[in-house]
N, C-alpha and C positions, 0 to 999 in steps of 0.2 A: 133163438138168437140168430140173426142173419147179418152178414156184412153188406156194405153199400159199395157199389163200384160204378164209377163214371168213366166212360170211354169217349175221348175226343168230343167233348160237349162244348157247344158254342151257343151263346145267348146274346141277343142285341135288343135294344129298345130304340125304335125310330132310327135305325141305321147306326146307332152308337153301340159298339161292341163292349159288353161288360165282362163276358167270359169267352175266351177264345181257345178252342181245341184243348180243353182241360181233361186230363185223365187222373183219377184219384181212387184209391181203395181205402175205405174206412173199416177197420177190422171189427168183427162182431164182439159184443160183450165188453167193449172198452169205452172209456170216457175220452172222446176225441174233441179237440178244440180247434176251431177255425179262427185264427187271429189275424187282424189286418186293419189298416186305417179305413176311415169312411171313404166309400167309393171304390173299395178294392174288389167288390163283387161277392163278398162272403154271404150277405143276406140273400142275394139273387141265387147263389148256389143252394142255400137252404130251401128257398122257395121251389127250386127245380126238384129237389129230392122229395119235398112234401107234396108236390103236384099242383101248387098254386100257379106255377108258370110252366110253360112247355119249351123244351130246348129247340133251337132252330135246327141243330144237327147233333149227331152223336147219340149215345145210348146210356141209360141208367138202369142198374140192376140192383134188386134186393135179393141177396143170396144169388141163386142161379136164375131167378125170375126177372125178366125185363119189365120194367114199370114205366118206361119213357113216356108212353101215352096212356097209361092206366089212370082212370078217374080217381080223385082224391079219396073217396069213400071206400074204394076197394084196396087201397094200400094200407097195410097194418102199421101206419106211421102216424104219430101224434106230434103236435107242436105246442110249445109254451111260448107265448108272445111277450114282448117287452111290456105291453100294457095289460097283460093277463087275459084280456078279452072275456071276463066273467059276465054272467047274466045278472044284471042288477036287480031284476024283479024276482030272482030266486034266492032261497036261503042256501047255506053251505051244503046241506044234504042234497038238495035238488041239483045244484051246480055240479057236484061230484058224481051224482048218479046219472047225469044226462046221457053220457055215452052208452050206458047199459040200458037205460029206459028206451032209447030209440031202437035198440036191438031187440026189444020185447023180451028182455030177461025177466023171469018171475020176480015178483016184488020181494018175497022173502030172501031170495038170493042176492038181489040188489042191496037190501038193507044189510045183510051180512058183510058183503064186500065193501060197502061204504064205511061202515063202522070200523072194519079192519084197516082200511087204507087211511082213515082219519087218525086212528091211533098211531099209525106208522109215521105220520107227519105232525104228531102232537097237536091235533085239532079236535079231539073227541069232545071237549067241553064246549066247542063252538058249533056243534053240529046243526043246530036249528037257528043260528044267528043270521041276521041279514048281512049281505056283503058290505054294506055301508058301515056296519059296526066293527069291522075288522081293521087291524093295522095293515100297513103295506106288506110287512113280512108274512102276516097271516093270509092275506089275499094271494101272495105268491105261493104259499103252501097249498091253498085251495086249487090254484091253477095246476100245480104239479100233481095233486091227488086226482083231479079230473082227467089229466093226460095219461096217467099210468094205470088207472083202474081197469082199463080195457086190455091191459097187458100187450102193448104194442111191441113190435120187433125193434122199432127205433123210436127214440124220443129226441125231437129237435128243440133246442132252446135258443131263442133269438134274443140275446142280451137281456135275460130275464131279471137281472138284478140292478139294472140301470137306474131304476126309480128309488132304490133304497139308499139309506145313509151308510157311511163307511163301516161302522161297527156291525150293523145288521147284515151288510153285504158279506163281511168276513164270516159271520156266524152261518149264514145261509150257504156259503161255499162249502163249509165243512159238512153241513147237512146234506148237500147234493152229493158229495163224495160218498158219504155213508149210504145214502139211498141207492146210488148206482151200484155200489158194492153188494148191497143186499139183493137188488133185483136182477143184476147181471144183464140188464137191458143195454143195448147200444145207445149211448148218449152222444149227440153232436151239439156242441156248445159254441155259438157264435159270439164273439166279443171283439172290441177294439182295446180292451184293457189287458195289458200284459200280465199284471198281477193275478187277475182271475184265471187266465189261461194257464199260467205256470202252476197255480195252486191246484186246479181240478184235473188237469189232463193226464191221461196215460200216454197219449200221443197228441201231437199238434201239427197243424200245417200253417205256415206263415204265408199270407197272401199279399202280394203287391198289387198295384193298380192294374185294372183290366183283367182281373181274375187269374193273374200269373201266380203260381205257387213257387215261392222262392226256396222253401226247405220244409221237409217233413222229418219228424223224429220225436224222441222223448223230450220233455222240458229240459232235462239236464244236457242232452246232446245239443239242443238248439242254443241254449244259453252259453255253454262252455265252448262249443265248436261251431259258431255261425259260419255259413259258407259264402256270405255276401255282406257288403257294407250295409245294405238295407236291413237285413236281419240283425246284424250286430247293433245297429243304432235303434231299431224299433223294439227289440226285446232287451230291455235294460238300457244301461248307459255304457258307452265305451269311448276309448281314445283311439283315433285312427292316425296311422302314419303312412305316408306315401313315399316310395323310394324304389331303389333297384337292388336286386340280389347281387351280392359281391362277396366272394371268398366264403361262402357258406353262411353269410350273415345278410344284413339288410342295411344298405347305406341310405341315410336320410339327409337331405340337403341341409347344409349348415348345422348339422347336429352330430354327424359321425355314424359309426356302425351300431346298429341295433341287433343284438344277438337274438337269434330265433331258431326254432326247429323248422327247417325248410321241408315241407311235405313232398312226397314223390308224385309230383304232377308233371305232365308232359311239357308244359310251358315254363316250369319253374327252373330256368337255366340261368347261367351267369349273364347279368345285364338286364334280365327281364324286369319290367316295371310291375309293381304290385302294391296292394294295400295290406297293412297289418293292423290288428286290433289288440288292445290291452285293456281289460276291464279295470275300473278305478279301484276296486277292492283288492286287486292283485298287487297293487303298488304299495311299497313301504315308504313312509315319509319320515325324515329325521334331519335334525340340524347337525348331526354327528356323522362321521365316517363309519360305515358298517362293512363287515366282511361277509363273504359267502354268496354274493349276488352276481349274476352274469351281466346285468345291465345297471348302469349308474349314470344318472344325469343330474345336473344342478339347475335350480331355477329360483324364482322369487314368488312368494305367496301374495296373490292379488285379492283373494276373497276367501272367507271362511263362513260356512253355513252349517248351523247345528240342526241335525235331523232327529234328535232324540236317541235312536239306536246307534247312529253313526254321525261323524262330522265330515263334511265335504270341504276339501281344500282345492282351490283353483290356483295352479302354479304355472307361471310363464317361464318357458325355457329360453335358452340363449338364442335360438333361431326364430323366436316369436310365437312358437306353438303354445297353446294353453291346454294344460292337462288337468283332468279331474282326478282327485284321489279321495277314496272313502276310507276312513279309519273308524273301526268299531269303538264305541264308548263302553269299555268294560272297567268297572270301578275296581276290580281286583287286580288289574294290571295298569298301574299308573303310567301315563304318557308324559313325555316332555311337553312343555308349554310351547306352542307354535303360534305366532302372532302375525298380523298383517305386515308385509314388507320384509319378513324374515327370509334370508337365503337358506334354502333347504336342499337336501339330496333326495332324489327319488330312486328307488331300487325295485327291480323285479327280476324274476328268473326267465330264462329264454323259453321254458316250457309254457309260460303264461302268455306268450305272444302267438296269436292265431293269424295265419296268412289267409286273406280273403281272395277276392277275385283279381284278375290281372288288371 
C-alpha cells in the first residue's frame, strides 16, 4: 500500500486551466472520494494520477517514488472506467486474466487467481460467459476483478456506477466498501454524486471549479462542519443566512438575532459580515410553542414534499427568506398535522448553526 501525493500540480488544455497549483495527499489503504460538479477537474486529476495525462508543472508521487513522467505501464495503478472498457470479443475469464496474461504469468497460476477473484466478486458461475450475456452490474464486477487481479497499489474508479439503476447502485456501493476493506488497496473514487461519496469514503475532497479543493475530511466532518457555502450547498441541502456578528450572536436583516456558536477565527469580530448554515433536518417544526430551543422563528408553510423517509416543508419567514425543513416520517412517533398555509414555529439549537466564510 502506498499513498499518493501531488505537489503544486497544474494542468491546462489549449490554454484553459483545469487544475491550478494543486497539492493533495491521498492516504494509503483508504477509500478516498473526489466529489465535485462537472468541470471541477476531478476526472483530469484522476487521469494525471493514472498517467493518461501529463502535468504542465508540479510533481506526483506514489509513496516516495515520483511518477510524474512515468509511463502508464510502469505505474502499479489500475483504473475502472465509467463504461467499464471490457473486451467484447473475450469471455469473462479472458477479460479478467488479461493483465496477468500480458505479464506472461504461467497458465496454472492465472487460472487459480482468476477463479479466486471471480469468487470474491460473486461471478464464478459466469466465468466462461460472453460479456454481452452479463447484466450491467455483472459487467461492472468483471471490470473490478480485472483491475484488482494484478494487485495494484492504487485503484482509480471514474464514476463506475453511473450506468446502473438506483437499487443496483446502492448494492454495488456496499460491495465496493467490503472489497476495499478486504484488499486494503488505496481506492480513489471520482463522482459528482454526494450520496455515493458519503457512502463509500473514509476521506473525501470537495472540488470546486478549476480544480480548487474546498475542503478535505471525513464524510461526517464535511457534512456537519462545512467550511464554505459551496461545500454546504453541494454536499447535502442547507439553509444559508447572511448577516453580521453582534453581541456574540448573528444579526440577520429584518429577522433579528440568530443565536450561534461563533468560532475562534481572526476575522470573526463584532460587526463582521458572514454566512451561516443550518441543515434542514436540524430544524424542529411545530404549530405549537416549544421550550428549550435557543432559536425560534415563525413562518408560513408554502410547500410540502413527501420523500418517503422524510417530509420536506418549505417555510417563508417574515423577512421573505424561504427555509427548508426535513422531518423524519417515524410511525412510532406521531406528528401533528401540518398543512399548506399553516403558520408554524421553527426551532433549532445554536450548536446546529455553522459559520461559513466571511
